C-alpha positions in Angstrom: 85.0 -32.5 -127.9 83.8 -28.9 -127.7 81.2 -27.4 -125.3 79.3 -24.3 -124.5 78.7 -24.1 -120.7 76.0 -22.3 -118.8 77.3 -22.0 -115.2 77.1 -20.2 -111.8 77.8 -20.8 -108.1 80.2 -23.3 -106.6 78.8 -26.2 -108.7 79.4 -24.1 -111.8 83.0 -23.3 -111.0 83.8 -26.9 -109.9 82.2 -28.7 -112.8 83.6 -26.3 -115.4 87.0 -26.9 -113.9 86.5 -30.6 -114.2 85.6 -30.2 -117.9 88.8 -28.3 -118.5 91.0 -30.7 -116.6 89.5 -33.6 -118.6 90.4 -31.9 -121.9 87.0 -30.7 -123.0 87.3 -27.5 -125.2 85.1 -24.8 -123.8 84.4 -22.2 -126.4 82.0 -20.0 -124.5 80.6 -19.7 -121.0 77.2 -18.1 -120.2 76.9 -17.0 -116.6 75.1 -14.4 -114.3 76.1 -11.0 -113.2 76.1 -11.1 -109.4 73.0 -9.5 -107.8 74.1 -6.6 -105.5 71.2 -7.5 -103.2 72.3 -11.1 -102.8 74.8 -12.4 -100.3 77.5 -13.7 -102.6 79.2 -16.4 -100.5 80.1 -18.8 -103.4 82.9 -19.0 -106.0 82.8 -16.9 -109.2 82.5 -18.4 -112.7 83.6 -15.1 -114.1 86.9 -15.2 -112.2 87.6 -18.7 -113.5 86.8 -17.7 -117.0 89.2 -14.7 -116.8 91.9 -16.9 -115.3 91.5 -19.5 -118.1 91.0 -16.9 -120.9 87.6 -18.4 -121.7 85.1 -16.0 -123.4 82.0 -15.4 -121.3 78.7 -13.6 -121.5 76.2 -12.4 -118.8 72.9 -12.0 -120.6 69.5 -11.4 -118.8 66.9 -14.1 -119.2 65.1 -12.2 -122.0 68.3 -12.0 -124.0 69.0 -15.7 -124.2 67.4 -16.2 -127.6 69.8 -13.6 -129.1 72.6 -16.1 -128.5 71.2 -18.6 -131.1 73.3 -17.4 -134.0 76.5 -17.6 -132.0 75.8 -21.1 -130.7 74.8 -22.2 -134.2 78.2 -20.9 -135.4 80.1 -22.6 -132.6 78.4 -26.0 -133.3 79.2 -27.4 -129.8 79.2 -31.1 -129.2 77.7 -30.6 -125.8 75.9 -27.8 -123.9 76.3 -28.1 -120.1 74.3 -26.3 -117.5 75.8 -26.2 -114.0 73.6 -24.4 -111.5 72.6 -21.8 -114.2 69.5 -20.1 -112.9 67.6 -19.3 -116.1 65.6 -21.8 -118.2 67.6 -22.3 -121.4 65.3 -21.9 -124.5 64.8 -25.1 -126.6 66.4 -23.6 -129.7 69.7 -23.1 -127.8 69.6 -26.7 -126.4 69.1 -28.0 -130.0 72.5 -26.5 -130.9 74.3 -29.3 -129.1 75.4 -31.9 -131.6 75.4 -34.8 -129.1 73.4 -33.6 -126.0 72.5 -30.9 -123.7 73.2 -31.9 -120.1 72.3 -30.3 -116.7 73.6 -30.9 -113.2 70.9 -30.9 -110.6 71.3 -30.8 -106.8 69.1 -33.7 -105.9 68.5 -37.4 -106.6 66.1 -37.0 -109.5 63.3 -37.4 -109.9 63.0 -36.2 -106.3 63.1 -32.5 -105.7 63.0 -31.2 -109.2 62.9 -27.4 -109.6 64.4 -24.7 -107.5 66.3 -24.8 -104.2 66.5 -28.6 -104.0 69.0 -28.8 -101.1 66.8 -26.5 -99.0 63.7 -28.3 -99.7 65.3 -31.7 -98.9 66.3 -30.4 -95.5 62.9 -28.9 -94.9 61.3 -32.3 -95.5 63.7 -34.1 -93.1 65.4 -36.1 -95.8 68.5 -38.1 -94.6 70.1 -38.1 -98.1 70.2 -36.2 -101.3 72.8 -35.9 -104.0 73.7 -34.6 -107.5 72.3 -35.8 -110.8 73.5 -35.3 -114.3 70.6 -35.5 -116.8 69.6 -34.7 -120.3 68.0 -31.2 -120.6 64.5 -31.0 -122.0 62.1 -28.0 -122.3 60.5 -29.2 -119.1 62.8 -28.6 -116.1 64.7 -31.6 -114.7 62.7 -34.1 -116.7 65.2 -35.6 -119.1 66.9 -39.0 -119.0 69.5 -39.6 -116.2 73.2 -39.9 -117.0 74.6 -40.3 -113.5 74.0 -39.8 -109.8 76.0 -39.5 -106.6 74.4 -39.7 -103.1 75.3 -37.8 -100.0 74.1 -38.0 -96.4 72.2 -35.3 -94.6 73.1 -35.2 -90.9 70.5 -34.4 -88.2 72.0 -31.0 -87.7 73.4 -30.2 -91.1 72.7 -26.8 -92.5 71.9 -26.1 -96.1 75.5 -24.7 -96.6 77.0 -27.9 -95.2 74.8 -30.1 -97.4 75.4 -27.9 -100.5 79.1 -28.4 -100.0 78.6 -32.1 -100.1 76.4 -31.9 -103.1 79.0 -29.7 -104.9 81.6 -32.3 -104.3 79.2 -35.0 -105.5 78.5 -33.0 -108.7 82.2 -33.1 -109.5 82.3 -36.9 -108.9 79.3 -37.3 -111.2 80.8 -35.3 -114.1 84.2 -36.9 -113.7 82.6 -40.4 -113.9 80.7 -39.4 -117.0 83.4 -37.6 -118.9 85.4 -40.5 -120.2 82.3 -41.7 -122.1 81.2 -38.2 -123.0 84.6 -37.5 -124.6 84.0 -40.5 -126.8 80.7 -39.0 -127.9 78.7 -41.8 -126.1 75.9 -41.4 -123.6 74.2 -44.1 -121.5 70.7 -43.0 -120.5 68.5 -44.2 -117.8 64.8 -43.2 -117.5 63.8 -40.4 -115.2 60.6 -41.7 -113.7 58.8 -38.3 -112.9 55.8 -40.0 -111.2 58.2 -41.2 -108.5 59.3 -37.7 -107.6 58.1 -34.1 -107.0 58.6 -30.5 -108.2 59.2 -27.5 -105.9 59.4 -23.8 -106.6 61.7 -21.2 -105.4 61.8 -19.8 -101.8 61.5 -16.2 -100.5 63.1 -14.7 -97.3 59.5 -14.4 -95.9 59.2 -18.2 -96.0 61.6 -18.3 -93.1 59.0 -17.1 -90.6 58.8 -19.6 -87.7 55.4 -20.9 -86.8 55.8 -22.1 -83.2 52.6 -24.2 -83.5 54.5 -26.6 -85.7 56.5 -29.6 -84.5 60.0 -29.2 -83.1 61.4 -31.3 -85.9 59.8 -29.1 -88.5 61.1 -25.9 -86.9 64.6 -27.3 -86.5 64.5 -28.4 -90.1 63.5 -24.9 -91.2 66.2 -23.2 -89.2 69.0 -25.3 -90.7 67.5 -25.3 -94.2 67.7 -21.5 -94.4 70.5 -20.8 -92.0 73.0 -18.0 -93.0 74.4 -17.3 -95.5 70.8 -17.9 -96.7 68.3 -15.4 -95.4 67.6 -17.3 -92.2 64.6 -18.4 -90.1 63.2 -15.6 -88.0 60.8 -14.9 -85.1 59.8 -11.9 -83.0 61.3 -11.5 -79.5 60.3 -8.5 -77.3 59.3 -6.5 -80.4 62.5 -7.3 -82.3 62.8 -9.6 -85.3 65.5 -12.1 -84.6 67.3 -14.4 -87.0 67.6 -18.0 -85.7 71.0 -19.1 -87.1 71.5 -22.4 -85.3 69.5 -24.8 -83.2 69.5 -28.3 -81.7 66.5 -30.6 -81.0 66.5 -31.5 -77.3 65.6 -35.1 -76.2 63.6 -33.8 -73.3 62.5 -30.3 -72.2 64.5 -28.5 -69.4 62.4 -28.6 -66.2 62.3 -24.8 -66.0 60.5 -24.5 -69.3 56.8 -23.6 -69.5 55.5 -26.0 -72.2 52.1 -24.3 -72.2 53.6 -21.2 -73.9 54.7 -21.9 -77.4 57.4 -19.5 -78.6 60.7 -18.3 -77.4 61.7 -18.5 -73.7 65.0 -17.4 -72.2 66.3 -19.1 -69.1 69.6 -18.4 -67.5 70.9 -16.8 -70.7 69.9 -19.8 -72.7 67.3 -19.4 -75.5 64.7 -22.1 -76.1 61.9 -22.5 -78.5 58.7 -24.3 -77.3 57.0 -26.0 -80.2 53.5 -27.1 -81.0 54.1 -30.7 -80.1 55.4 -29.6 -76.7 59.0 -30.5 -77.6 61.8 -28.0 -77.2 64.6 -26.8 -79.4 67.6 -24.8 -78.0 68.6 -21.8 -80.1 72.4 -21.9 -80.1 72.8 -18.7 -82.2 70.5 -15.8 -82.9 70.8 -12.1 -83.6 68.7 -9.1 -84.6 67.6 -9.1 -88.2 
């Protein structure tokens, strides 16, 4: 079986490696050039392609349609998308002889769209996962091929959960590959009405609103903790990144609950929240 793979990030590297180890012939990889303004903390698809001598391209979103003649010439059995950030045009998806498949970092149909791990933590979910599904023109809407669940701990950051999801993605693709290599696909319906769609997030979305509940603020801090841009607040005229927190069972007696916001007591930093619960800020630093 032959494939064209659209890939980026850790999931892209790990799932591409799984295809190669299973014997899938990868004729071309489409990936992204790293953004110099982004904190690149994840593995490189380009480096894997160079190591394995796989041809690769790094087109911009408006250049994807120009790939059509090349994909038509390659006639891949499968097109895979592993954390590729651009929407792949329908004519390219149609080049797959058997199917075009995408790996998504949630338990579809929940958390379709962008930043699924971050959104799941923000909403206080206790589990998420990875889903392999058929690609359609509508994002994350095609039939399901396989899923793997992972737990979200009470204090897990997005990076910790993403590592679990990345490992789960490999398990999903490894489970599916024996059947895919035979040219067979078992599909399950993706009940979109049971899920939800979310857009991308901006660094400005990390601003802490101390009138919110302690649980909501703690979720925000861990959902965007570094290497993501981080939750932030202002302390004595200085914007501070809140990198780590813990939700306290009861407020320390020296805290003034009538004053929502940051309070520092004996070199410990606390956040007083709108529900009069308290979080302890374990790590913070100037933005």
